C-alpha positions, 0 to 999 in steps of 0.5 A: 715433168718426167724428171719427177717420177720416182724410180724403182727401189732396185735401180743400181748406179754404176761407178766404173769404169772411170771416164779417164779409164774408158778413154784410155782403153778406147785409144788403145783399141783404136790407134787409127782413130787417134785425133790428128793435129797438124796446125802448129797452134792447134792447142785443142790437142790434149797431150800438151795438158797431159804433158804440161808442155802448153806454155810455150805455145801460148806464149808464142801466140800472145806475142805474135798473134793474140787472136789467130785462126786454126783450120782442119782440127779434130774439133773443126776450124776455130779462133784462138783468143789468148791474151787477157785483153782479147778474152775480156773483150769477148766476155764483155759482148755476150750478144756478139759472142754467144754461149747458147747451146743452140750454136754450139755451147761452151766447149770446143767440141761439137756433136758428130756430123753424122749423128741422127737429128732426133738422136741429137735432140734427145742427147743435147743437154741445155744448161744455163751457162750455155744460154743467152739472155733472157733465159740465162738470167732467170735460171741463174737467179734461181740458184744464185741464193745458194752462193750469197755472201750470207750463205757463205758465212753460214757454210763456213763453220761446217766447211772448216770442220770437215776440212779439219777432219780430212786433214787430221786423218792424213798419215804423217810421213807416209805416201798418199794420193792428194787428189783422192784423199783431200781434193775429191773428198772435200769437194764431193762432200761440199756438193753433197751439202749443196744438193742435200745429197745422200752422204754415203753416195757422194763419190757418185758425184765425182764419177758423173762429173768426169763423164760429163766434163771430159770433152775428149769423149766427144771424139770417141763415138764408140763411147757415146751410148755408154756416156749418155747411159751414165748421165741418164743414171745421174738424172734417175738418181736426182729424180728421187731427190726431186720427187722428195723436195716437191713434197716439202716446203722450200729449203736452201739446197739447190734441188729444192731451189729448182723445184720451187722456182717458176723459171726452172720447175718445168725443165725438160728432162734434158735441161734438168740433166744439163743443169745438174752436169753444170752444177756438178762439174762446176762445183767439183772439177774446178775446186778439186783441181785447184786444191791439187794445183795449190800443192803442186805449185807450192812444191815447185816454188819452195820459196813461196811455201816458206813465205806462206808458212811464216805468215798466214796473212798471205793466205787471202792473196795466195788463194787468188794467185793460186787460182791464177796459176793453176786455172782449173778450166782451160777454155770457154767457147763462144760462137759469133752471132754476127760479123765482127772485128776482133783486134784486126781479125775478121770474125764471121757469123757462126765462127767458133771463138775459144777463149783460152783462160789458161793463156790469159792468166799467164799474160805477161802484159798483166802479170809480170813473171806470170810463169812463177807463183807469187803469192804476194802478187798485187793484181792476182784478183784480175785472173779469169779462172772464174770467167768475166761478165754475165757468165762469171762463175756463180760459185766463185765465192764458195770456191775461194772460201773452200781454198782459203779454209784449206790453206788456213787449216793446213797452216793451223796444223803446220802441214807441209806437203811434198810431191814425192811420187807419181804426178798424173795430169788430166788428159783434156783441153777443157778441165785442167788438173790432176788425176793423181798427185802422190805426196808425203806430209810432215810438220814444219 
């Protein structure tokens, strides 16, 4: 397997520019290439997430046409699926609505139509979340042991200790960026532990995650080569870890699990890269953005923050409500494999179907007063932030643990966080979260 080759010792790994900086620079340099969105319900436009104005658009769709088709968008034609009921329905029919990369994968973006087929084959990066049964089943089973209840219990003391160290280092009464100091630090540290990744290089995981998970980069064709080169550097680095684990007995880290698995040990370089991207983005962006979204939500709803400060017993329910309210991944995409009727709408084989988790989690039919954070919400666990069915997030329990421990350790230290400065959201229709959140900490 090509990914097992040990790289030269002198190989270097870039850490700049960030994906966000590269895309912003491209937009400034190519104003004529900015994507044009003309359909009223084309919610693929990233500005509504950057500016946090997406709510009314989805509310209108849920009320008037929970399943509707938009045409002529920068991402082609696609179906919006916006209600909780409809998203659950599609997720429950994985043979009708495919996740496979062969049909287009799990995000709204598609490869450029004019790309050379050989180049496309080289750059397609299959991952098990973008596979259908039976391929999906074997690969998911390979990494599942890292996320069993027993493993979660085993990891909790280390997660709690690291969380306490990060919180104890925060300056009281001075402004700082919560995203960088807390959310990124905790999630990249967790990923480093899961992969057995060298601690001093852990911030590379954040850098790679952003370049891999930013769907908007597919619109900037000029950045395609740079993006692929960065992902190759990621694979190059992980090939060192792969080569190391091959010569060692099996261990609990994810690389060792893949090395010693019949289902994954003979992956192509492309599939190796694809599954690394899945595990890094899945383990980084979702938890990172929820950790930031929790702070912003508690600041926005001070009555709920006060309730949490009075009663730490609210924390388990608060974790679920924050996951619902924040929804760190805005959508997942499916492709119809056959003609189907979707709540009265005629879906045709090959149609792109986009499941808007962000909208389903604000569905008033399931979550009354859905635009409010209500930490005691009785049915918050019905949120779809982790998806549903065979593709439900494999790391859901670990994400819940990290969030619970964060809130518990903040409460133990009587930490109250105020948003006091710049708030910069992610310019993206896939990852939903914050690039920057300037805050000040105090004791309550």
